N, C-alpha and C positions, 0 to 999 in steps of 0.2 A: 399332699405328699407325692413325690415323684417315685414311681415304682422302681425304676432302674437305679435310683440313688444318685443320678447325675444332676448337677445344677442346671436349671433351665437356662436356655440362651437368653441373653439380654435383648429385649425387643429393640428394633431399629427405631430411630426417630420417625414420627408420623410423616407420611408422604415420601419418605426416602427408602429405596429398596435395600435389603440387606446386602452387604458386600460379600462377593465370593471371589476366590482366586482366579476363576476362569471367566468372570463377568466383564464384558467390555466397559470401558469408562463411559457411563451414560452422559456425563457432562460434555465430553468430547463429541459424542454422537450428536447431541443437540446442537452444539456449535457448528459442526460440519453441515448438518442439515440446514441450519439458519443461514450460513454463509452461502451455500448453493442457491437457496431460495431468494435471499436478498440480492445476490448478483444477477439473477435472472429477472426478478420482478420489481426490484427497488424496495425501499423501506415501507412505503405506503401500500404496496401490492401484496404484502405478506402478513398473515396473522400468526399469533403464537400457536393457535390450534393447528394450522398448516405445518408449522415447524415440528410440533409434537408428532403429528401423523407421519411426516417424512422421516423422523428419527425413530419411529416405532415405540414411542413412550406416551404415557398419559400426559395431558396438557398440564395437570397439576404439578407434575415433576418439573416441567419447564419453568413454571412460576416459582417453584421451590428453589431451584438453582439460580435463576436469573431475575426474578421479579417481573417488572413491566417490559414491554417489547423494546423500548428504547435502551434499557439496561442490557438486554440480550444483544441488541445491535452493537452497543459499545464494547461488549465483551468480544464479539466477533471481530470488531475492528482492532481492538487492543492486542489480541492473541498473536497476530502476525506482525503488527506494527512494532512490537518490542523486538522481535527477531530481526526485522528489516532495519530498524534504526541502529541496532548494535552493529550489524554487518556494514552498514553505510558509514557509520562513524569510524569504524576500524579501517575501512577502505580509504576514507579521506585522510585519516591520521597517517596511514602508511604512505600515501602519495606525498603528503607534505614532508614527511621525514626523508623520503628518497629524493625529493626534488627541491629542497630548500633553496630559495634564492633564484630558482629558474622554473617556477610553476607557470603553466599556461591555462587559459580557459578550457581548452580541449581536455587537458589532463584532469583538471578538477571536476569537470562535468562527467568524464568517463568514470572517475572514481566514485562519483555519486550515483550514476545510473547502473553501472555494471552489476552490483549485487542484486538489483531487481531483475535484470535480464537473466542472470544465472539462476535465480529462484524460479523464474517463469520457464526456463529451459528444462530444469531438472527437478523441480519441486512437486510436480504432479498437478492433478486437476484442482486441488484446493487452492493452490497459488494462482492458477488461472482465474478462478472465481474471485479470489481476493482482489486481484488487480482490476478486474471488471467493476467490482464494487467500489474500489477507491476512485476510479474514473467517474463513476456516477456521483459520488459524494463531492468530488472536486468541482462538479458542475451543478451542484444543487444550491439554489438561492436560500436565503434565510439562515439555515443551520449548517449547510455544508462547509462554509468557511470556518465556522467555529469548531466543527469537528476536526477538520484538517489541522487547525491551529493547536488543538489540544494534543493530538497524537504525533504530529510531525515537525512542529516548528524548531525544536532544538537542532535537529540534523540539517534542516534547511538553513538555519543561521550559520551552522558550521561551513556549509558550502559557500555562503555569501562571504564569510571570513576569508576563505581561500581565494575566492574570486577577487576580493579587494587586494590581496597580496599579488595575485597574478596580473591585475590591471589597476595599478595604483592611480592611473589617470582617470579612472571611471568614477562617476558620482554614485552615491548610494541610490539615488533615484533611478539611474540607469540599471544598476545591478538588480534592484527589486523588480523593475519592469522586465528585465531580461529573464529573471527567474519565472515570472508569471508566464512568459511565452514558452520557456523551457518546459515548465510543468504541464502546460497544455499539450505540447507535442509528445512528451513522455507518457502521459496518461492515455492519450489516444492510441499510440502504438502498442502499449502494454495491454490495452483492452482487446486487441486483436478482433476488431469488429467485422473484418472482411470487406470493408469499403474499398480499399486499394485493389483488392483482387478483381472486383467488378469493374472499377474505373479503368484499370490497365489491361483488361481482358486476360488476366492471368499472368501478365508479364511480371508483376510484383505480387507477393503474398504477405498478408498481414501476420502470418505465423512464422515468417522468415526472420527470426530474431538476430541471426548472425548478420544479415544484411542491414538490419536496423543498427546493430552495434557499430558497424563500420561507418555509418553515416550521421547518426543523430548528434554526437558530440561535435563533429566538424560543422554541421549545419547551425547548431545553436551558438557555438563559439563565434562563428562568422557574424551572427546577429548581434552579439555583445559588442564585437569590435566595430561594427558599422554604426551602432548607436553612439559609441564613444567618439568615433571619428567624425560623425555628422555634427556633434555638438561642439567639437573643437575646431572644425574647419571654419574659415571666414565666410560670412554670408555673401552670396552673389547678387542679392537683391539691392537695387539702388534706391 
């Protein structure tokens, strides 16, 4: 019997802390910690115990919410991919609607890339870590390609669709190779590695995303055009 006459509080499920109005979302804290660690050390350089320690929670809670490390990694990847994909699809749709019949490779590429640059400029440290992580995965053999396919293919195919309309003379082979080269450049600049800072003795800065914005689409569009022109030009070899 309870002396106060009040009904006892229902116990929380085992392993899960009781919810309080002022309690931070522990799930988000774990995701934030995992994102930062994966971005700095890669998938294989991080343990769930390290994630739990960084988040300030018991490792059992990490397993409770996310299970195995790969499931945690996928949740980290999905969280921002959903936001980014929605923004890029909206950007591509808006570009097509405003430029029907007169689309260009530069315009389509800009519509695809701009949401990422905007997120990197104004989204805070979490987005910086996320783009570094995506760059790593994009260059990881064995499972990197499968991960990128699961999370990003629909929006990439939408870009290819617009490029087909902008360059009807291009073959699909050229368009997919062109995207391969585009994504390599895009991921390198968004990772902000500092390489160009050292190479140029400070003349260029990897964090200067406005400089990247004014150059990347023009550079990649020129590559698409040159591939198409090179295949359509008559051979000079006798």
